[in-house]
C-alpha positions as CSV (number, residue, x, y, z in Angstrom):
1,M,-19.8,34.7,11.0
2,A,-20.3,31.0,10.3
3,A,-17.5,28.9,8.9
4,S,-18.0,27.9,5.3
5,I,-18.7,24.3,4.5
6,K,-15.9,22.3,2.8
7,Y,-17.1,20.1,-0.1
8,F,-15.1,17.0,-1.2
9,D,-15.7,16.8,-4.9
10,T,-12.5,15.6,-6.5
11,A,-12.0,11.8,-6.8
12,K,-8.4,10.6,-5.9
13,I,-7.2,7.1,-6.3
14,A,-4.0,5.6,-5.0
15,Y,-2.5,2.1,-5.1
16,A,0.1,0.1,-3.1
17,R,1.6,-3.4,-3.3
18,A,2.8,-5.4,-0.4
19,T,5.0,-8.4,-1.1
20,T,6.6,-9.1,2.3
21,G,5.0,-9.5,5.7
22,V,5.4,-6.8,8.3
23,T,4.6,-7.7,11.9
24,A,5.5,-4.4,13.6
25,T,2.5,-2.2,14.2
26,D,4.3,0.8,15.7
27,G,5.3,2.3,12.3
28,S,9.0,1.2,12.7
29,A,9.0,-1.4,9.9
30,A,9.0,-0.8,6.2
31,T,5.4,-0.3,5.0
32,S,4.1,0.0,1.5
33,T,3.6,3.6,0.5
34,F,0.7,4.5,-1.8
35,T,1.3,6.0,-5.3
36,W,-1.4,8.4,-6.5
37,Y,-2.9,8.0,-10.0
38,N,-2.6,11.3,-11.8
39,T,-1.8,13.7,-8.8
40,A,-1.9,13.6,-5.1
41,P,-4.4,15.7,-3.2
42,S,-3.3,19.3,-2.9
43,S,-5.6,20.0,0.1
44,D,-7.6,18.1,2.7
45,Y,-8.8,14.7,1.6
46,M,-10.8,11.7,3.1
47,W,-10.5,8.0,2.6
48,V,-13.7,6.4,1.3
49,K,-12.9,2.8,0.6
50,A,-10.0,0.4,0.2
51,I,-10.2,-2.6,-2.1
52,I,-7.6,-5.2,-1.1
53,S,-6.8,-8.1,-3.4
54,A,-4.5,-11.2,-3.0
55,T,-3.1,-11.7,-6.5
56,N,-0.7,-13.5,-8.6
57,N,-0.5,-14.4,-12.3
58,A,-2.0,-17.9,-11.6
59,G,-5.1,-16.3,-10.1
60,T,-4.5,-17.7,-6.6
61,A,-2.7,-16.4,-3.6
62,D,-2.9,-18.0,-0.1
63,L,-2.2,-15.2,2.4
64,A,-2.1,-17.7,5.3
65,D,-3.6,-16.2,8.5
66,C,-2.9,-12.4,8.3
67,L,-3.9,-8.9,9.2
68,F,-4.1,-5.8,7.0
69,H,-2.7,-2.7,8.6
70,F,-3.4,0.9,7.4
71,F,-1.1,3.7,8.6
72,V,-0.8,7.4,8.1
73,D,2.6,9.0,7.8
74,D,3.3,12.7,8.5
75,G,6.7,12.4,6.7
76,T,8.5,11.5,10.0
77,T,6.5,8.7,11.6
78,A,4.0,6.1,10.4
79,R,1.1,5.6,12.8
80,L,-1.3,2.7,12.8
81,I,-4.9,3.8,12.4
82,R,-6.8,0.6,11.4
83,T,-6.3,-3.1,11.3
84,I,-8.4,-5.7,9.4
85,D,-8.4,-9.4,10.2
86,A,-8.4,-11.3,6.9
87,G,-8.4,-14.7,8.5
88,N,-7.1,-17.6,6.4
89,Q,-9.1,-18.1,3.2
90,A,-7.4,-21.4,2.4
91,I,-8.4,-23.3,5.6
92,G,-9.9,-26.7,4.6
93,S,-8.9,-26.4,1.0
94,A,-5.9,-27.5,-1.0
95,T,-6.4,-24.7,-3.5
96,T,-8.0,-21.3,-3.1
97,S,-9.0,-18.6,-5.4
98,A,-7.6,-15.1,-5.0
99,G,-9.3,-13.2,-2.2
100,Q,-10.6,-9.7,-2.2
101,W,-11.8,-7.5,0.7
102,E,-13.5,-4.1,0.8
103,V,-12.9,-1.8,3.7
104,S,-15.1,1.4,4.1
105,F,-13.9,4.5,5.9
106,G,-16.2,7.1,7.3
107,P,-16.0,10.9,6.8
108,E,-14.2,11.2,10.2
109,W,-11.0,10.1,8.4
110,I,-10.1,13.5,6.9
111,F,-6.4,14.3,6.5
112,P,-4.3,17.3,5.3
113,S,-2.4,16.7,2.1
114,T,0.8,16.4,4.0
115,V,-0.3,13.1,5.7
116,L,0.2,10.1,3.4
117,P,-1.4,6.7,3.5
118,E,0.6,3.5,4.0
119,F,-0.2,-0.2,4.1
120,A,1.2,-3.5,5.4
121,V,0.2,-7.2,5.5
122,S,1.3,-9.1,8.6
123,A,2.3,-12.3,6.7
124,T,4.2,-12.8,3.5
125,P,1.9,-14.3,0.9
126,T,2.8,-17.8,0.0
127,A,2.3,-16.8,-3.6
128,G,1.7,-13.5,-5.3
129,N,1.2,-10.1,-3.7
130,V,-1.4,-8.0,-1.8
131,D,-2.6,-5.1,-3.9
132,V,-4.6,-2.2,-2.5
133,I,-6.6,0.4,-4.2
134,L,-7.5,3.4,-2.0
135,I,-10.4,5.5,-3.1
136,C,-10.5,9.0,-1.7
137,Q,-12.3,12.3,-2.1
138,A,-10.4,15.6,-2.0
139,A,-11.6,19.2,-1.5
């Protein structure tokens, strides 16, 4: 008998805010945990896209030269699964507007509900925060 196909038809959105740089990539440092809007997934879910924004109330935030790290945490250990190089958006400019990056994840990133997403930025922003919206689909 063939296995039944699992459909991912429930949108799930989570957010995180990083205010301090974390250079460790082995999961030993304090990462920013995601908070789910409404409710967390109750079964398998997949990451679809992350929208990362450098923000502050003045509309600018120089991140310096940094990396964005995405982790998964099984409740015991956070493990690095993806790193994005943001570069330095302020090079050659005395002022810079707030930056925004979009990261897409493929359907191979499917996790059980017991595995939670976490985020870190490698350099402390010179102003403001790094905000992340994680868009997911759940079964």
